[in-house]
Every structure is written in structure tokens, then in C-alpha cells.
N, C-alpha and C positions, 0 to 999 in steps of 0.2 A: 585393690587386689587384698592390703594386709588387713579388711575388713571383712571380706571372705575367706580368709583363712584363719582370723579369730574366732568367729561362727561359721562352724560346717554347714552346707548348703544340703535340705533337707532329700534326701533318698529316692523321693516320691517325685519331688520336681524333677532331678535329674532323669530316673526312668520315664517321665514323661516326655521330656524336651527327648530324650533319645527314641521315643517310640513314633513321633511327631519327624522326626526326620528322615524316617523310613517307610513310613505312610504314605499311602496316594490319598490327594486332597478331596476324595471322597470321603473315608475315613478319618478325616482330621477332624470335622466337627464334633465326631462319637468319641474322638479320642479326649478331646477339651474338654467334656461332660465331666470326667476323672476330677477337674479342679473341684467341684461343688464340695465331693469328700474332704480333699486336703483342704479348703476354708474350713468346713465344720469342725475340722478335730482341732482348731487352735480356741479359746474363749475370745469372745469379740469384744474389742475394746484392746486387746493385752498386747505386749509386744513380741510373741512369739507369732501372733496372727498378722504383725507388722512386717517382722523378718521374712513369714511365706510370701507377703506380697511383693517385697524387693525382691525375691530371690524370683519370684515367675515373671516380674518387669526386666530383670538384667538376663535373665534368659532366653528371653523374647517370647514366653508365651501368652503374655496381656497382650502383645501386637499380634501374635496370632488370632486372640479371639478379636479383634478389630476387624482384622482382615477378611474373615469365615463370614461377616454377619454381610458381606455383600455377594454370597455366593448363592446359589438358586438350590432351595431345600426341597423341592417336588422330588429328587431322584438321592437323598439322603436318607439314612434310616433315621424314622422318628419324625419327619419330615420338619413343618411348623413348629411343634412343639419344639425340637431340638434346638433350633434358633431363637426360640423364645428362652429357652432357658438358658442358651447362651448370653445372651444379653442380660440376664439377670445376673449372672455369672462375673460377666464382664465389669457390670456397674458394682457388683460389691469387691472386686480386686481393686476398681480405681478408688471407690470411695476410701479416706484415710490412707491412699498412699501419698505418700511425698521422696521420690525417690533420693536420694544421694548423688547418682552416679546422672547427669541428663536431666537433670530436672526442669530447664528452660524447655527440652524439646519435648517432654511431658506433657507439660502445660499448652503450648503453642501446636503442638502436630497430633501427639496420640489423643490426648481428649476431643479437641473439635474434631478427627476424623472420627472417633468412638461418639458423637451425637450425631454426627450427618449419617454414619453406617446405619444406627438404630433407627432414624427419621424415615429412611430407605425402606428399611424391613417393614417398618410400620407400614408406611405406603402399600408395601408388597402383600401384604397378609388384609389390609382394607380392601383392594381392590378384587382378593379372591372372595372374603367374606361377602361382598356386595353379590357378586356374581354367584355366589353358591345359594342352592336352592334344598339342600336336603340340611334336615334340620342338626343332626348328630355333628353334621360336619361343620355348619355353622358353629353351634357352640362351641366347638372343638377352637376353631380361628378365631373366635370371640375372645374364648380364653389365651390365646396365645397373643392377641392385638394387644388385651389390657395388661397380661405381664409384662412387655414390650413396652408400655407408656410406664408402665410402673417403674421399671427400671430406668428408664430416661431421666424418671423425677428423681429417682432417688440419687442417679449421677449428679445431676447438674444442683440437688440440695446440699450435696459434698464440697462441689466445686463451685460455687455462687457465681463466678465469670461466666460459667459456660452458660447464665441464662439467655443474655444479648444474643449469644452463637444460634440456640433456639429460636428464638425471637424472630432472627433476621434471615433464616433458612426459608427457604421458597419451599421447600418439603412440607414444611410445619405449616405453611398456608395451604397447601395441597390438601393434608390433612383436614383441616379445618372446614375446607368448603365440600364439605359432601353432605348429600339429602338424608344419609343413614342415621338413624336415632342413637343407636346403641355406640356405636363408634365417634361419633360427633360429639356427644354426650362425652365420652372417655378424653377428645382433645380438648375439650372444652374446659373440663379438670386439668389436665396438663396446665393450661393457659392460668388458671387461677392459682395453680401451685409455683409457677415461674411468677408471678404478679406478686404473690406471698412471698417467696425468696427475697423477692427484689422489688421492693415497691417503686422504686423510681425510677425503672427500667424505662417506663413509657414516652416519660420527659427527655429521655436520652438519646433513644434514637430516632432517625430523622423520620420525616413526615411519609415520605415514601414505603417506608417501610408499617410503619402504625395505620395511615388509613385504609390499605386493605383488609385488617383485621378489624377494625369499627366498622368498616362498609359488610363485612361477612356476617359481625354480629348483629348490627341491626337487619342485617337483610332476613336471618334467621327470626329476629323479634316481629319481623310485618309479615315475613310468608309462613311461617310454620305455628298451628294449634296446639302441637302437643304439649302440657304443662314440663313434662322434663326438660325438652329444649328450651324453654322460655325461661325453668327457672336457672338453667346452666348459662344462658346467654346474658341473662341480666344479672348473675353472680360477678361474671367475665366483665361485663359494662361498667357495672359499680367497682372493681377493683382497679382499673382503668382510668374513670374517672377520677377516684380519690386519690391518685399519685399524684396528680399538680391541678390548680385553676387554671391554667393556662388550658389543657386540655377539656377542662369543663366548657371553658368558652367554646371550643375546636368543635366540640360535638352540638351546644347549643345553637352555631352559626352554621356547621355543615348539615344539619338535619335537623329542620326546624318545624317539622310536624310529629316528632319524635314523643316529645310529651303526651300529645295528646291520643297518640297512638296506643303508649303504654296502658292509659288509664281508661280506655273503651275496650282495648284487646283483652289486657291481663291481670285487669283486677278481680279479685275473689279467685283467683287458679290455687292458693296455699303457698304463696310466696310472697305475702303481702309487705313484709318488713322491708325485707331487700328492694324490693318495689317502690316503697314508700320511700324510702332513702335516696333510691335512682330520680324518682320524680322531685325528692326536694333540691337536690343540687340541677338538675335543669329548669328548676320552678325559678332557684336562686339567679341562672344564668341569665334568663329571660325577663327577670325583673330586673335586673342591673343594666340587660341592653336595652329596656323600656327607658331606666332613670336615663341611662346615658344619652339614648337618641332626644329626650325632653330638654336637658341638660342643650344638648348642640342644637335644640329649635331655640332655646332661648338666648344662647350665645349668639347664632346668627342675627334674630332680633335687635338685640340691643348693639351691635357691629352693624346692621343695618342702619338704623337711629344714628349713631355717631358717625360714620360715613356720612350720611345725609347733612347732618350739620357742617360738618366739613367743609361738603360741597358747596352748600350756601353762601357760608361765611369766605368762601374764596371766591365765588362770583362776584360778590358786593365789591371785593378788593381788585376785582379783574382788569380796570383800566388803568388805574398806575401800575398794576404789576406789569400789565403788559409794553405798555409804552417805557417803563426803565428797561424791561426785558427785550426788547428792540432795541433801545440805544447800545446796552450793554451787547447784544449782540451783534452789531453794526460796528462798534469799535473792536472788537474783537476780532471781527471776521478782516477788517481792514490790517488790524495789526500782524494779524497769521498770513494774509497776502502779502504784504511787505517782507516780512519774515521770509516766506516762501520765494517770492523773486532772488532774495541777497544771496539764498544759499544755494538757488538753482544757478543763480551769476557765476557763486564762487568753485560751487561745483564743477560750470564748462572750462571755466578757468584754470582749474585742476587739472581736468581733463585735458586740455590743449598741452598745459605746458609737461604731460606726463607723457602724451605723444610725441613730443620733440624731443623729449630727453632722449625715450625710448629708440626714436628714426637716428638720432645722432650716435647712440652708441652702436645701434646695431649695424649702421654704415660704418663706422670705425672697426667694428670687429671683423666684418664681412671683407674691408680689404686689405685687413691687417694678416686675415687669413686666404686671401685670394692670392698676395704677395709671399706668402711663404710655401704655398701648393702650387703655383706658379709653374717652378722648376719642375717640379715631380708632372706636373699634367702635360708640359712639354715632352718629359720623356716616356710618357705611357703612351701621348697619340702617338710618339715614334715607335714605340713598340709595336703598336697597335699596326700600323702601315706596313711594317715590316712583316708581322705575322702574315696580315691578308695579302700580301706580295706572294708568301712564300706557299701559301695555301694555294692560292691559284693556277703558281707554277708546279707544284706535286699534282694538283686535281687534273691539269692538261698534260701532264704527261702519263699520269695512269690512264685517262682516257685514249690516250694514243698508244699505248702500250695494248690496252685491251681490243684497240678496232684493229691493230697489227695480228695480234695470236690471240683469239677468240677460243681454239680451241685448247689453250696450255690454261685454260680457268680453272684454276683448282676448286674442287668440290669436298665439302665438309662431311667425312664420313663419320660414323660412328663407331664403336669398337666391336659390335657385332657384325655390323658389313664389312667392317675392315680386315676381319677375320675370317671371315666367308669367302670373301674376295681371294685373300691368300690360299685358304683351302682348297678353289677352283684353280687356282695358278699352277699350285703342287702338282692336283691330280691330274692337270692336261700335260703338264710336263713328264709327271711319270707314264702317262700313257703314249704321249707321243713325244720321244728323245729328241733333242736335237741333233740334226744330220751334219755331216762336214761338209764344208760347201767351200767350194773354189774363190778365189776374190773375183773372177767374172759371173760366179753365177749369184753371190751377194750383193755384185750391182744391179746383176737383173731384179732379183727379189726388190732392191731398196726401189729401182724406179719402179717397178710394177706397185708396190705400196704407195709410191708419192701421187701415181698415177691415181690408184683409188681414194687416197686422201683428198687428191683435188675434185675428184667426182663427188663425194661425199661433201666437199665444205662449199662446192656450187648447187648440189641439191638442195642443202640445208640454205644456201641463200636464197635462192627461188622459194622454198617455204617461208621463211619468213618476209618475203614481201608478199606472199600469198595472205598470211597471217595476218600482215597491216592492212592489205586491202578488205580483208573480211572487218576488221577493227574499225576502218574507214567506211564502211557501206553500212555498219552496225550503228555506227555513229550517225552516219545521213539519216537514217532509218529514225534512231531516236528525236533529231532534228525537225523530221517531217511528223512524228507524231504530237512532239509539243507544238507545232505548228498549227498542226490539226485541232488539237486540244482546243487551241485558244483562237480558232477558226472564226469569223461571226457566221451566222446562219445566211442561206442563198437568197433570202428577201432583203437583207441587209449588205450585202456585198458588194464592194465598190471596184474599179479598175485596179488600184493599188493592191487592194486583198488577192485581186487574180495574178499581180506580175509579182507577189510574193512567193506564189507557188510555179510559176513558169521562169522565173530568173535565178542563176544558180548566184549570182553575184551579189544579193540582198540580201539573205542569209548571213552570208561573209561580210559585209557590212554591216551586218546590224551586231555581228560577232564581235567584230573590230573596234564596233564605237562604244560596245560595251567593256571590253577589254580596256582602249583609252577613258572612260567613266573609272573603273577601278583604279588605274593607274593614277589619276588626280584626287582620287580621294585617298590611296596611300600617301599621295604627296603630300597634303594636309596633316597628316596624323602627327600626333606632337614624338618626340626624339624616342621616347621610352616605349613607344609602340614599334616603333622601326628595329629593335636591339636584334631582334629574333632574325631578321632578313640580313643583318650585318655584310654579314661573309658571301652573299649572293652574287655569283660572276655576273657579267653583264651581259655577256656574249650568251650564257644559257637563258637569261630571264629573255632575252630580245628571241632569242630562237624557239622558245618554248610558246612564244605569242604569235607566230607566225602563220597565216591561213593558209591553208593547202586548197590551192584555187584548183586543183585538179579531181578532187572531190567534194569542194562545196563544205568543207569544215574546218572549225579552230580549235586548233588543240592548244592546251593552254601548260601552264608547268606543273610536271608531276604525271603528265599521262605520256602515252608511247606513241609518237610520230612514224605516220606511215611511209 
């Protein structure tokens, strides 16, 4: 802020910034074209121009220029000519700019974004140029494309670290992979400018970035017959090879027929100097490879002769060596077996000793713990016995009380049901007020109510018995169905199978046998499996397994008895 107060901001920058904040997105690119006149007002390389660029960055106008590169200019005034002019303005603003505020953000975010958006803009213009058929429109689009590529070259020439960003971008590779002569030549000129600005770049990028570019250049040299394409591709490939000897060897190994292809197809096409230099590099690589292969074969021959001499020498000494080897091997094996037996014996003694010590210690600790917990265990068992007896007594009393007065069993009502019932009672009392009765009339009314209550209970008991009979009949039908489902065919039926369907005692006996097997199985369960049935009363469990001989049905615990 002290710097801004010491040097006042250009009024044109403030006016343009205020216009941009109040304008629509379609008119922003046209307003940004005014930056060209602002930049031209100061001499190149002067401090005034540097101050104007810093003002543009501090007020976000350069960031505006970066963002509008992504916009579709088919609906903007001036079309793609406006886009190319903005790219030129953006590169002019960024070159020579080193802002004092947020310099790291400018180098790490703004400049890479500007490179990326320029490449995207170039791809859009290139796609329209290839599809266009009108000569005038093609000329204008090509002029815009060249201007964008020149702006891109001017930008990374001012900031050399951006050459790697351009070289790694997939959009740059897509621009290079085109069959159009004019735009392809322009992109290859951008590649040449990158290599001139940073000659060691090809040796610094990874192979997965370098190989596609080499493939595309070699493809253009092999598939195209246009001298313009051949010249541009030759210059680009030569600059890449001159950057590092390792890349020369890589190209010589990866593209083995490239030297003969260049000699046959491009000799005498007007760019013999670059072609000769490229062929010399490829020939030196081929000569080095041949020399290395020759030396490798010679080394293999020498190694084979020397190894054969050593083998023959060993064969002559083999009998004595074998005898000595067998003797030493047997002695060593005997020594190892003796040592292994001793170790095994000592390990067994140690394991038995450890087991005895552990057994004695665990027994001592268990006995000590048992003596400490014996009194507590006795108290716990007594409490469990008392609780079991109390629970059984309370259950018997509750069942007896419920059996004597089943009509007094309370039903849980919700608050809404209780409120509706109270309203009905109040309404009935209002409609039918209580009459004054004498004691004789009250006794008669009480006798009548008791008589109706007795009739209701008798009717309810008959209904319960009828319901039990229906349930028994349903259980009998289910039993018969199960027997029928498991019955054999008529050809395989025997007298025993017939007795199963004619006698009612056999199903009862089968069910009793099944219940008996279940009880025997439960008796063999471990104690922890019986905890859930610890407080089941003996009379209930016995009664729940009594067969109903009237209906031929066995009712187990948890079901209703008829």
C-alpha cells in the first residue's frame, strides 16, 4: 500500500477496471482490447511500462485476460480476431512483469494458466480452420492462429521455465498431430522456438512425454511428401537430437530405418544442410551401435574360450576333488546331524521343564483363587436359589390370580383412546343422567348385572373352548399334511405305513419320542447353553409337553393348550 500511495495508479487502468465490473461477460473481451493502447503509451523497457503492468496485475486485469481465453468467441464482437488480439495483449503484459505482490502466485498459477488457455484457444481456431471452405474466412482464421502461436512463443521466451509446461501439455501434442500443412508448420515452428529457448529440455522430460512428439515428427517425415512439412520436421528433429547424445542413441534404436528413409525421400528437396546434419548424427549412432556389437561379439568369443579352458582344467582335477568333497561333505553332515540331535534333545527337555513349571504355577494359582472365591460362590448360589424360589412363588400366585379374575385384567390404553373413552362416558352421562333408586331397586339391578356378567363369562368360556378345538383341529390337519407329504407311493406302502394313518396313538408316540430325544439332547448340553432356561418351572415344562389324547396332537412349550 505504501508503494501504491507513493506512485499513483494510471487513471485509464482504474477507469477500465470499473467498466469491467459493471459490464456483461460478452462485452468483457472487447473492453480488454483497450489495454493495447495503454501499453503502447509507454516506451518499451521503460519504468513507466513496468509500473503500468504492475497496476494491471494488481487490479486483476491480467487475470481477466487469462480467463477470457476460454470463452467462445463465435458470439463476441470481432470473433476470433478479438481472441487473437487478447492473446497478444496477454503475452505483452506478462513478459517483463515481476510483480512485487504475490510473485509466487504469478509464476506458479497465472503463467501456467495463460499457457494452457492459449493452447486451448489455438486448438479451437485450428479446428475451425480445417473445417472451413471459404478462402477469405480461412485466411482470417490462419492469421489469428499464427498470432496466437506468436503470442505463445513471446510469452515463454520471456519466462523460460514455461517451455517445459508447453512441451508437456497434451493440447500442444494435439496441435502438432494435424495433417494440415499451414497450421502444422506453425506448430513445429513453436517447437523449434521451445528447443532454442531451452536446449536441454528434451533430456529433462520423461520418456512418455518425449516419445509421442518424436513419433509424430518421424511420421510426418515418412508419410508426407510436402517439402515445407519435411523441412520443418527435419529442423525440429535435428534440434531434439542435438540436445543430448542419449536421445540420438534412443532415436537410432527406436527408428532403425529412419536414416535410409531420409536419404531416399528427402535428398535434393532444398534443405540439404539440415538433412545432412541429421543424417550424420544418425550415422554416428549406427556406426557406434555396429562397433559396440562387434566388440560385444569379440568379448563373447574370448569369454567362451576362457570358460572352456577352465572347464577342461577342472575336469582333469575332478576325481581328486570329488573324493575330497565327498569326505568333507560326509564329515560335515555327520557333525550337523549330531549337533541337530543335541539341539532337539535340549529343546525337548526345556519344553518339558517349562510345561511342568507352568502346570505347577497354574495349579497353585487356581487353588489359591478357589479358596478366596469359595465363600463368595457359596453366597451367590444361595442367592440364586432364593431368587428362583421367589420367582416361582410369584409366578404361581400371578397365574392363580389371573385365573380367578380374568375380567379384571387391565388393558393398556393409549392417551387418545383413554380420552375418547372418557368423552363417550361423559356424553352418555349427560344424555342419561343417573336416576334416584331405592336400596331394593339397587339390589335388583346388581343381581341383574351379576347374572348378565355370569352369562358373558360362560359364553366366553365356551368360545375359548371352541377356539381351542379349532386350533387343535388345525394342528391335526397340519400333522396329517406332513405325514402325507412324507408318505411313500402306493407301490412301496406297507402295513406299518397304513397303521400310521389309521391309528391316532402312533403320531402321539412319535411326537413323544421326538420330545424325549430333545430333552436327552438338552441334558447333554454344556452349562453355558442352559443359562437361558435356568428359571423355567418344572411343572410348566412338564405340562407343556403332555400329549392331548382327545385330538391326537402334541403341544410343546410356548403353544396354546386346548
